[in-house]
LOLO-372771 format. One line per field, with one value per residue (C-alpha): residue in three letters; x, y, z. Coordinates in steps of 0.25 Angstrom, whole numbers, plus 5000, padded with zeros to 4 digits. Each point is the difference from the previous one (the first is absolute). Layout:
code: c(ala, ...);
X: c(X, ...);
Y: c(Y, ...);
Z: c(Z, ...);
REM end
This chain:
code: c(met, lys, arg, arg, thr, val, ile, ser, ala, gly, val, ala, ala, val, ala, ala, ala, gly, gly, tyr, arg, phe, trp, arg, lys, pro, ala, arg, pro, met, asp, leu, ala, ala, phe, gln, ala, leu, tyr, ala, thr, pro, leu, ala, ala, pro, ala, gly, asp, leu, arg, val, tyr, his, leu, gly, his, ser, leu, val, gly, arg, asp, met, pro, val, met, leu, asp, gln, leu, ala, gln, ala, ala, gly, his, leu, ala, his, ala, his, ala, ser, gln, leu, gly, trp, gly, ala, ser, leu, asp, gln, his, arg, gln, gly, ala, ala, ala, val, pro, gly, phe, glu, pro, glu, asn, ala, his, gly, asn, his, val, pro, ala, asp, val, ala, leu, ala, ser, gly, glu, tyr, asp, ala, val, val, leu, thr, glu, met, val, glu, ile, lys, asp, ala, ile, arg, tyr, his, asn, ser, gly, ala, ala, leu, ala, his, trp, ala, arg, ala, ala, arg, ala, ala, asn, pro, asp, thr, arg, val, tyr, val, tyr, glu, thr, trp, his, arg, leu, asp, asp, ala, glu, gly, trp, leu, pro, arg, ile, asp, ala, asp, leu, ser, arg, ala, trp, gln, asp, gln, leu, leu, arg, val, ala, leu, ala, glu, asp, gly, val, gly, thr, ile, tyr, leu, ile, pro, gly, gly, gln, val, leu, ala, ala, ala, val, arg, ala, ile, glu, ala, gly, asp, ile, pro, gly, leu, thr, ser, arg, glu, asp, leu, phe, ser, arg, asp, ala, ser, gly, ala, val, asp, thr, ile, his, leu, asn, asp, leu, gly, ala, tyr, ile, ile, ala, leu, thr, his, phe, ala, thr, leu, tyr, gln, arg, ser, pro, glu, gly, leu, pro, tyr, gly, leu, arg, leu, ala, asn, gly, gln, ala, ala, ile, pro, leu, pro, asp, leu, ala, val, pro, pro, leu, gln, arg, leu, val, trp, ser, val, val, ser, gly, tyr, ala, leu, thr, gly, ile, ala, gln);
X: c(4866, 5004, 4993, 5006, 4994, 5004, 5001, 5009, 5009, 5003, 5003, 5008, 5009, 5003, 5003, 5009, 5009, 5001, 4987, 4993, 5010, 4996, 4987, 5000, 4994, 4990, 5003, 4992, 4988, 4996, 4990, 4986, 4994, 5012, 4997, 4985, 5003, 5008, 4987, 4991, 5002, 4997, 5010, 4996, 4995, 5010, 5000, 5002, 5005, 5009, 5013, 4999, 5012, 4996, 5010, 4997, 4997, 4989, 4988, 5004, 5003, 5001, 4985, 4994, 5008, 4997, 4985, 5002, 5006, 4988, 4990, 5008, 5000, 4986, 4997, 5007, 5014, 5006, 5015, 4998, 5012, 5007, 5013, 5003, 5010, 4996, 5005, 4995, 4994, 5011, 5000, 5003, 5013, 5004, 4997, 5008, 5012, 5001, 4996, 5008, 4992, 4987, 4994, 4997, 5005, 5003, 4988, 4990, 5006, 5001, 4990, 4999, 4995, 5012, 5009, 5010, 4994, 5012, 5001, 4985, 4999, 5013, 4995, 4989, 4990, 4989, 4989, 4995, 5009, 4992, 5008, 4996, 5005, 5001, 4990, 5001, 4999, 5003, 5013, 5003, 4999, 5007, 5012, 5001, 5001, 4987, 4998, 5014, 4999, 4987, 5007, 5012, 4991, 4992, 5012, 5006, 4988, 4999, 5015, 4999, 4985, 4995, 4986, 4999, 4988, 5005, 4990, 5001, 4991, 4993, 4999, 4994, 5004, 4997, 4985, 5003, 5007, 4997, 4995, 4989, 5002, 4990, 5003, 5014, 4998, 4992, 5010, 5012, 4996, 5004, 5009, 5009, 4998, 4998, 5007, 5012, 5003, 4995, 5002, 5014, 5004, 4994, 5008, 5013, 5005, 4997, 4989, 4988, 4986, 4998, 4985, 4993, 4994, 4990, 5001, 4997, 4989, 4993, 5002, 4994, 4988, 4998, 5000, 4990, 4991, 5002, 4997, 4988, 4994, 5001, 5009, 4993, 5008, 5010, 4998, 5012, 5014, 5006, 4994, 5011, 5012, 5008, 4999, 5011, 4998, 4993, 4990, 5006, 4999, 5013, 4998, 5007, 5001, 4988, 4994, 4996, 4987, 5008, 5011, 4989, 4995, 5013, 5003, 4987, 5005, 5013, 4993, 4990, 5011, 5010, 4991, 4990, 4988, 4989, 5003, 4985, 4998, 5014, 5001, 5002, 5004, 5015, 5012, 5012, 5014, 5002, 4990, 4989, 4986, 4998, 4988, 4990, 4991, 4985, 4993, 4991, 5011, 5008, 4991, 4999, 5015, 5004, 4991, 5006, 5014, 4997, 4993, 5012, 5011, 4993, 4997, 5014, 5008, 5013, 4997, 5001, 4986, 4991, 4990);
Y: c(4896, 4992, 4986, 4988, 4987, 4992, 4987, 5005, 5008, 4988, 4991, 5011, 5001, 4986, 5000, 5011, 4992, 4990, 4993, 4992, 4995, 4986, 4992, 4996, 4988, 5004, 4999, 4990, 5008, 4999, 4989, 5004, 4996, 5008, 5012, 5000, 4999, 5013, 5008, 4992, 5011, 5014, 5011, 5010, 5013, 5011, 5008, 5014, 5007, 4993, 5004, 4992, 4996, 4997, 4992, 4998, 5006, 5008, 4991, 5007, 5013, 5013, 5003, 4988, 5001, 5015, 4996, 4990, 5011, 5009, 4988, 4996, 5015, 5001, 4988, 5007, 4994, 5014, 4995, 4990, 5002, 4993, 4998, 4992, 4995, 4998, 4996, 4997, 4986, 4996, 4987, 4998, 4993, 5012, 5009, 4990, 5002, 5015, 5013, 4997, 4987, 5007, 5005, 5015, 5002, 5014, 5006, 4991, 5005, 5014, 5004, 5004, 4986, 4992, 4994, 4989, 4986, 4995, 5013, 5000, 4986, 5001, 5011, 4992, 5012, 4994, 4993, 4993, 4997, 4997, 4992, 5000, 4990, 5003, 4997, 4990, 4991, 4988, 5006, 5005, 4986, 4993, 5010, 5009, 4991, 5006, 4992, 5002, 5015, 5001, 4992, 5010, 5012, 4994, 4996, 5014, 5007, 4991, 5000, 5015, 5000, 4986, 5006, 5005, 4995, 4994, 4999, 4996, 5008, 4991, 5008, 4995, 4998, 5007, 5001, 4993, 4987, 4988, 4992, 5011, 5011, 4995, 4985, 5003, 5008, 4989, 4989, 5008, 5003, 4985, 4996, 5012, 5009, 4989, 4988, 5005, 5013, 5000, 4986, 5000, 5012, 4995, 4987, 5008, 5003, 5012, 5006, 5000, 5001, 5009, 5004, 5004, 5013, 4994, 5011, 4990, 4994, 5013, 5005, 4987, 5001, 5015, 4996, 4989, 5010, 5011, 4991, 4994, 5014, 5001, 5012, 5013, 5009, 4989, 4990, 4992, 4996, 5011, 5010, 4997, 5001, 5011, 5005, 5006, 5014, 4993, 4993, 4986, 4992, 4997, 4985, 5000, 5014, 5005, 5014, 5008, 4992, 4987, 5005, 5005, 4986, 4994, 5011, 4995, 4986, 5004, 5008, 4989, 4989, 5008, 5006, 4988, 5009, 5003, 5012, 5003, 5015, 5004, 5012, 4999, 5014, 4998, 5006, 4994, 5000, 5013, 5007, 5000, 4995, 4985, 4997, 4994, 4988, 5004, 5003, 4988, 4990, 5003, 4993, 4987, 5000, 5003, 4989, 4990, 5003, 4997, 4987, 4995, 5004, 4994, 4987, 4995, 4995, 5004, 5015, 4997, 5005, 4991, 4993);
Z: c(5062, 4987, 5000, 4993, 4999, 5012, 4992, 4989, 5010, 5009, 4988, 4993, 5012, 5001, 4985, 5001, 5009, 4990, 5000, 5010, 5010, 5001, 5003, 5015, 5006, 5009, 5015, 5008, 5006, 5014, 5003, 4997, 5014, 5007, 4990, 5004, 5014, 5000, 4997, 5009, 5011, 4995, 5001, 5010, 4995, 5001, 5013, 4993, 4988, 4990, 4993, 4987, 4990, 4986, 4991, 4986, 4987, 4992, 5005, 5014, 4993, 5007, 5000, 5007, 5013, 5001, 4999, 5011, 5009, 4998, 5003, 5012, 5005, 4997, 5009, 5011, 4998, 4999, 5002, 4988, 4990, 4990, 4992, 4988, 4990, 4985, 4987, 4986, 5001, 5010, 5007, 5015, 4996, 4992, 5012, 5008, 4991, 5002, 4992, 4988, 4997, 5002, 4986, 5001, 5014, 4999, 4993, 5008, 5013, 4997, 5011, 5015, 5004, 4996, 5010, 4995, 5003, 5008, 5008, 5003, 5005, 5008, 5007, 5007, 4999, 4991, 5006, 4987, 4988, 4987, 4990, 4985, 4990, 4985, 4990, 4993, 5013, 4992, 4996, 5013, 5006, 4989, 4997, 5012, 5012, 5005, 5012, 5005, 4997, 5008, 5012, 4999, 5002, 5011, 5008, 4998, 5005, 5012, 5003, 5004, 5005, 5004, 5002, 4985, 4992, 4987, 4988, 4986, 4990, 4991, 4986, 4987, 4985, 4987, 4996, 4987, 5007, 4991, 5012, 5002, 5011, 5010, 4999, 5002, 5012, 5006, 4997, 5003, 5015, 5004, 4989, 4999, 5012, 5011, 4995, 4992, 5007, 5014, 5003, 4994, 5008, 5013, 4999, 5003, 5014, 5007, 4991, 5009, 4995, 4987, 4998, 4987, 4995, 4990, 4989, 4988, 5008, 5003, 4985, 4995, 5010, 4996, 4985, 5002, 5007, 4990, 4988, 5007, 5001, 5015, 5001, 4996, 4990, 4996, 4988, 4997, 5005, 4991, 5009, 5010, 4991, 4994, 4986, 4991, 4993, 4988, 5010, 4999, 5013, 5008, 5002, 5013, 5007, 5008, 4999, 5012, 5002, 5001, 5008, 5010, 5001, 5003, 5010, 5007, 4999, 5007, 5011, 5003, 5001, 5008, 5010, 5000, 4999, 4989, 4991, 5000, 5002, 4996, 4991, 4985, 4996, 5001, 4994, 4992, 5004, 4992, 5008, 4989, 5003, 4996, 4991, 5010, 4998, 4997, 5013, 5000, 4997, 5012, 5011, 4993, 4996, 5014, 5005, 4990, 5004, 5014, 4996, 4992, 5009, 5013, 4992, 4999, 5012, 4993, 5003, 5015, 5003, 5009, 4991);
REM end
């Protein structure tokens, strides 16, 4: 699958349409106390296997959902399955406008797990819907009506199936971000994902509660552990990111090791259970074997994922 930098693709798509549409005054967010009250009562753990729908771009990709399928099935959820709609750096608002507005729609969805988003959600067949906003998250919020688009997809999912669990997948930014990669992940959880995205979406009628899959938080915790020398066989954040043919680090896309950690994060959040003991010799979407983590790195990283996921009320897991 051809990869493109999610930042440049999303911005290029808007520029191709004649530049940024316009700056939008942020909508009034839900009151903070009311927002926090939504997550005071944990979400009940799923009673059985999940059919999951992923809407997003290359930070979802084809491989990570296939890894999640294998993890869930290894945990006994034999009927777990997924479908998706992807684009090149596509925003939720571009997906809302339809296929013609989604950069790279045809090549990114040329696979057997693609189901058009409007068709999938109207079917009511999905137990969980995972919504992924574009990178750069600041641009998504400022130029792509992010809160309203998130609210749109949550309403669409629940209109057909009121019991659908709706999640937003917290991603990350470039390793070379001027603010610093770790400091920005720390700061963005509240200032972007919570205050400018979730609280804005939840202020609209009929949205229901949207839970968080803390991908960025897990990656940050993993990097801190790796760079502290606590994860055998790994030494730096670059160990989790792809490289091009010349060996240069892709500053936004994960390699197989990073994708595995994100798949663990999805599993832990969706099924509300620790991923400890799950397999790590998985296959990719093309059927080839994924590069596995070093053997000794697996147990501490699986424990770390559960520690992070179970530590946030926004995941819906009992604290």
